[in-house]
C-alpha positions, 0 to 999 in steps of 0.5 A: 770177629765181625767182618767189619772189624777185619776190614778196619784191621786191614786198613790199619795194616795197609797204612802201616805197611805202605808208610813204613816204606815211605818213611824209609824212603824219606829218611834215605833220600835227599829229595823227598818231593812228590815229583822225585817219588813218582820218578823213582817209582818208574825206574824199571819195568817191574815198578812200572807194571805195579804202578799200572796195576795199582792205577787200574785198581784205583780207577776201578775202586772209584767207579764202584765205590762213589755210586755205592757210597751215595746209594748207601748214604755213607757219611764222609765218603768223599774223604777217601778220594784224597786219602787214596792219593795221600796215604794209599789204596791199601788204606782207603779201600779196606777203610771204605769196606769198613764204613760200608759194613758199618752202614749196612749194620746200622741200616739193618738195626734201624 
C-alpha cells in the first residue's frame, strides 16, 4: 500500500476516533457549547497536560505545514487551518501528509 493512502486512512481513523468521543459527550451533557467543552477539558491536571501537549503540536504543525504547502503548491492547503479546530489535529495532520504525498507524486509524474 502506498504511503499516501496510509496517511489518508490515518486521517479517517483520526476523524472517527476523536468524533466518537465528541458525539458521546454531546449525547451525555446538557450544555454542548464550545465554552463548556473547553471548560471540561481543563478539569484536572492530566487533561491540562494533554491540552498543553496538543496545543504545541498544533502550533508546530502550522509553523511547518503552511510554508511547506506554499512551497509545494498544494491546492486548498488553507482549509486545514479551520479543520484542525473544527475536527481535530488527529484528522488534519495526516490529511495534510496525504495531500503532500499526492502532490509529490504528481510533481514526479510531470
